[in-house]
Legacy VTK file of the C-alpha trace (Angstrom):
# vtk DataFile Version 3.0
C-alpha trace
ASCII
DATASET POLYDATA
POINTS 261 float
-23.005 -20.349 -5.666
-19.512 -19.441 -4.467
-18.789 -19.390 -0.749
-16.759 -16.432 0.465
-13.392 -17.466 1.924
-13.125 -14.413 4.181
-14.865 -11.075 4.531
-14.521 -8.097 6.823
-17.784 -6.569 5.597
-19.843 -5.492 8.604
-23.090 -4.590 6.874
-23.758 -5.085 3.148
-24.592 -1.796 1.411
-27.888 -1.226 -0.361
-28.568 -0.439 -3.990
-26.633 -1.427 -7.085
-22.865 -1.273 -7.255
-20.990 -0.052 -10.308
-17.359 -0.681 -11.185
-15.041 1.978 -9.825
-11.778 0.204 -10.594
-10.715 -3.271 -11.679
-7.592 -5.399 -12.096
-6.888 -9.080 -12.744
-7.162 -9.835 -9.018
-9.777 -7.376 -7.815
-12.826 -5.314 -8.673
-14.073 -2.344 -6.653
-17.824 -1.781 -6.735
-19.134 1.612 -5.640
-22.391 1.631 -3.664
-23.160 5.283 -2.952
-20.485 6.632 -0.604
-19.018 3.173 0.119
-16.882 0.830 -1.968
-16.850 -2.966 -1.666
-13.723 -4.710 -2.930
-13.970 -8.249 -4.336
-10.577 -9.959 -4.261
-9.002 -13.199 -5.360
-7.704 -15.496 -2.616
-4.497 -14.578 -0.796
-5.145 -10.839 -0.841
-5.094 -8.686 2.337
-8.468 -8.426 4.033
-10.000 -4.994 4.718
-13.232 -4.052 6.546
-14.940 -3.543 3.178
-13.569 -6.473 1.195
-14.670 -9.948 0.167
-12.159 -12.669 -0.699
-13.173 -15.439 -3.105
-11.560 -18.251 -5.062
-12.701 -17.612 -8.624
-11.252 -16.519 -11.944
-14.436 -14.596 -12.805
-13.610 -11.435 -10.820
-12.282 -9.471 -13.849
-15.604 -9.933 -15.689
-17.799 -8.404 -12.954
-19.511 -5.156 -13.987
-22.408 -4.868 -11.510
-23.309 -6.128 -8.054
-26.172 -6.078 -5.588
-26.635 -7.543 -2.105
-29.667 -9.538 -1.022
-29.076 -10.211 2.653
-25.928 -12.330 2.866
-25.834 -13.056 -0.851
-23.906 -10.946 -3.350
-25.390 -11.126 -6.842
-23.113 -10.092 -9.708
-23.461 -10.498 -13.448
-20.722 -13.180 -13.316
-21.496 -15.181 -10.162
-23.388 -15.255 -6.871
-21.490 -15.424 -3.582
-22.598 -16.353 -0.065
-21.107 -14.138 2.651
-19.547 -16.652 5.025
-16.450 -16.660 7.233
-16.898 -13.115 8.507
-13.921 -11.699 10.398
-14.274 -8.741 12.768
-11.453 -6.298 12.058
-12.115 -4.037 15.044
-9.328 -2.479 17.098
-9.746 -3.459 20.751
-7.081 -1.912 22.959
-5.655 -2.877 26.333
-3.322 0.114 26.676
-0.391 -1.869 28.041
2.421 -0.062 26.219
3.608 3.539 26.631
3.629 5.869 23.653
7.391 6.431 24.054
7.974 2.718 23.496
5.589 2.709 20.525
7.473 5.565 18.892
10.826 3.844 19.349
9.552 0.585 17.883
8.176 2.419 14.846
11.338 4.502 14.473
13.302 1.298 13.868
11.285 0.820 10.674
11.509 4.398 9.395
13.672 3.862 6.321
13.936 6.119 3.233
11.659 3.993 1.063
11.544 5.223 -2.526
8.395 7.246 -3.301
7.024 6.801 0.205
5.893 9.708 2.357
8.160 8.118 4.963
11.041 9.976 3.316
9.209 13.280 3.752
8.700 12.588 7.466
12.417 11.861 7.856
13.261 14.993 5.863
10.958 17.118 8.024
12.833 15.802 11.083
16.213 16.522 9.480
17.162 12.841 9.053
17.015 12.486 5.265
19.717 13.509 2.777
18.115 15.158 -0.241
21.300 14.850 -2.290
20.448 11.210 -3.066
17.003 12.156 -4.443
16.659 13.744 -7.854
14.065 15.004 -10.296
10.330 14.773 -9.745
10.596 12.607 -6.630
12.781 15.233 -4.976
10.241 17.963 -5.722
7.403 15.847 -4.298
9.435 14.978 -1.208
10.324 18.620 -0.555
6.666 19.639 -0.903
5.473 16.899 1.470
8.147 17.752 4.053
7.330 21.462 3.793
3.653 20.746 4.421
4.441 18.551 7.426
6.699 21.197 8.959
3.887 23.768 8.883
1.322 21.486 10.571
0.404 22.334 14.158
-1.695 19.240 14.826
-2.414 15.772 13.513
-5.665 17.164 12.096
-3.639 19.785 10.211
-1.492 17.010 8.753
-4.594 15.131 7.600
-6.058 18.214 5.912
-2.712 18.929 4.279
-1.938 15.417 3.039
-5.388 14.108 2.050
-5.222 13.131 -1.620
-1.506 13.889 -1.927
0.214 11.331 -4.131
-0.814 8.891 -6.819
-2.646 5.603 -7.264
-5.863 4.127 -5.948
-4.917 5.188 -2.412
-2.488 8.135 -2.551
0.393 8.172 -0.055
-1.256 10.917 1.970
-4.394 8.809 2.447
-2.421 5.785 3.670
-0.510 8.104 6.019
-3.825 9.352 7.457
-5.094 5.791 7.957
-1.982 4.950 9.970
-2.427 8.155 11.945
-6.069 7.324 12.737
-5.042 3.864 13.915
-2.350 5.213 16.223
-4.650 7.900 17.635
-7.283 5.311 18.492
-4.608 3.050 19.956
-3.561 5.729 22.454
-7.110 6.842 23.233
-7.260 10.055 21.191
-10.585 11.102 19.661
-10.597 10.999 15.854
-14.119 12.321 15.194
-12.803 15.761 14.238
-11.587 14.145 10.998
-14.981 12.760 9.954
-16.304 15.868 8.112
-13.059 16.102 6.129
-13.096 12.444 5.134
-16.860 12.212 4.506
-16.534 14.952 1.894
-13.512 13.395 0.171
-14.090 12.588 -3.517
-11.858 9.486 -3.674
-14.494 6.834 -2.960
-12.020 3.988 -2.400
-9.870 5.908 0.093
-12.954 7.434 1.692
-14.337 3.975 2.471
-11.117 2.762 4.096
-10.705 5.974 6.099
-14.341 5.958 7.280
-13.879 2.337 8.347
-10.838 3.503 10.316
-12.807 6.254 12.041
-15.328 3.574 13.034
-12.480 1.544 14.563
-12.061 -1.048 11.785
-8.798 -1.502 9.881
-7.196 -3.624 7.142
-5.957 -6.851 8.690
-2.192 -6.182 8.244
-2.492 -2.737 9.885
-4.772 -4.064 12.626
-2.218 -6.747 13.512
0.509 -4.097 13.871
-1.709 -1.958 16.110
-2.618 -4.944 18.275
1.031 -5.963 18.627
2.000 -2.414 19.608
-0.785 -2.359 22.180
-0.155 -5.792 23.707
3.560 -5.437 24.319
4.447 -8.185 21.839
7.314 -7.641 19.404
5.675 -6.032 16.342
8.585 -6.419 13.899
7.161 -9.369 11.919
3.762 -7.670 11.686
5.352 -4.400 10.531
7.379 -6.211 7.860
4.171 -7.871 6.627
2.463 -4.464 6.478
5.361 -3.053 4.459
4.569 -5.565 1.705
1.152 -3.998 1.066
1.082 -2.095 -2.221
4.097 -0.274 -3.610
4.382 2.118 -0.673
1.024 1.835 1.143
2.386 -0.101 4.117
5.349 2.244 4.487
3.022 5.245 4.308
0.814 3.822 7.081
3.885 3.277 9.265
4.941 6.866 8.583
1.506 8.074 9.713
1.727 6.058 12.926
5.247 7.271 13.651
4.447 10.934 12.938
1.401 10.774 15.212
3.274 9.089 18.062
6.034 11.694 17.775
3.467 14.525 17.762
1.880 13.402 21.038
5.328 13.231 22.654
6.131 16.886 21.909
LINES 1 262
261 0 1 2 3 4 5 6 7 8 9 10 11 12 13 14 15 16 17 18 19 20 21 22 23 24 25 26 27 28 29 30 31 32 33 34 35 36 37 38 39 40 41 42 43 44 45 46 47 48 49 50 51 52 53 54 55 56 57 58 59 60 61 62 63 64 65 66 67 68 69 70 71 72 73 74 75 76 77 78 79 80 81 82 83 84 85 86 87 88 89 90 91 92 93 94 95 96 97 98 99 100 101 102 103 104 105 106 107 108 109 110 111 112 113 114 115 116 117 118 119 120 121 122 123 124 125 126 127 128 129 130 131 132 133 134 135 136 137 138 139 140 141 142 143 144 145 146 147 148 149 150 151 152 153 154 155 156 157 158 159 160 161 162 163 164 165 166 167 168 169 170 171 172 173 174 175 176 177 178 179 180 181 182 183 184 185 186 187 188 189 190 191 192 193 194 195 196 197 198 199 200 201 202 203 204 205 206 207 208 209 210 211 212 213 214 215 216 217 218 219 220 221 222 223 224 225 226 227 228 229 230 231 232 233 234 235 236 237 238 239 240 241 242 243 244 245 246 247 248 249 250 251 252 253 254 255 256 257 258 259 260
């Protein structure tokens, strides 16, 4: 039996899990409305992921939990080394300072919704963007400019983009994190997210509404809250995915700016 290196899983789901998506380093098993991600060592930890040291992950096709044991058709794993990825706030930093710290990291990252946020604020030069990316950026910026609330932005951007977690979904996760950091209620987003048909994104966003976040994002939120310099944590978050980290930062920045209007 393999011992889990790290897991953020709070409560193992019931029933049998089927493969939703796989790669050489990860497999996502769908259990009803929740997805559990099994990752190879060194990967970022999320509230619904399990990190192992095994080369058998790509061969997994089914999974089922029996208490703290995960049975798959390739191996069994014991859920040890559980890490609580809950956001606990102290509220020591003002939102104006949070916005300024995030603004320092708002760069026109290629294919990131960050560019659309900058464009909506009048800070991005469209002349350097061409073709399909320009059309996407204009559409995202147009949608943001018509939003009257953070909830409007979530409804507008949910599912917008490409990949396992579209840019709009990562933006919303960052927004949820920032709202909880400053004491804003996020429950108004639950019906929208519960009905979302992207099971992988839905799991991460529901975890966020419950106050649990991927470790790199959680570390940024905690640094922003504590008054510590968050730059190193933000740079680490930016390394997640092609644009996922940048999109989360954009969501945090947009939300901080909204509550300063």
